[in-house]
N, C-alpha and C positions, 0 to 999 in steps of 0.2 A: 476566452475562456483564459482563464490566468495559467502559468508552468505552472504555478506553485499549488494548481488542486490537483494533478497525479501525481499522489507521491510512492507510486508503489508502480512505474514505468521500467524504469532499470532494475527493478531489486527482480523484478516476472523475466526480461531480457539478461539478466544475467542467470539467473538460474535454467531456464530456459538451455541459454551458452551450454557451462555446466555439462546438461546429460547432454548433449550431441544435437536436442531434436534439433528441428527444422519452425516456423512457428504454423505448418500443415500439422508432422507429429502434434504439439503438441493442442494442435484446437482439436483433433478430431481425440484425442488425451480429452480430453473434458465437456466434447457434443457427447462421449461414453458417459462417463458419469451425469450427462440430465445439463451441462453445461447451454446455452443458444447461443453462442457469440464465433464466429467471421472467420476467417485468416487477417482481415482487411480489421477491425475489431479489433484484435488481436495490434494487430502493426501500429494501429493509432492507440493506444492504450500505453506501447511499450513508447511508442514519440513520442511520447504526454497531449500528443492532441489534443485525447477522450481520458475522461474518466473512467474507472472502473465502479462499479456496485458494487453492493457490502457483501451479494450473495457468490457475485465475478471473484471478488477476493477469497471469500470461504470456496471454491473451488479450481483458485489459483495454488493454496494452500491443502488441496488432500490429493494433487495430482502431482503434488511435489514431495508430497510426503510431509509437510514440517505444518510446525505449530502459526494460526493462520498469524500472530504478533512474527512471523518473524516476513512478513510480506511484506507488515507497515515495517517504514527506517525507527530508528530510535528519533526520539524528540530531543532539543537538543538543549544544553544541559549549560547555567551558570556557571563559573570556582566554586562556586558552592556543591556541586551536583543537584539542584531541584533545576527543574526546565521551568525555561525561559516561559516568561506569561501569567505563573501561579506565585503567588502571592504568600506564603507564610506562613504570615504577622497578622495578627488578629487587628485588623482598623472598632478605634472607638473614638468618640465623639467626652470631647474636655467638656468637661461642668460649669457654665457659665455660676460666679458667686455673687 
């Protein structure tokens, strides 16, 4: 797995530390909500060895009491403020005369 495939691991870890929860505490809270996760899976997500599913991201947001967008890091931006990789200019072909 590429290391840039997991973009939430550090954020989940930080949010957990801010609340003084152990991995077991977080797993128990997630399981109460209905998330099928183990401490091993959580450890792999936090250390970026595995990716989180979309459902897991929603459960993380719910258990931490934040919007799901807060779980995801911001997109890198250019100096003009537009996200990298997004071209805001329309491309057209020149007409042959």
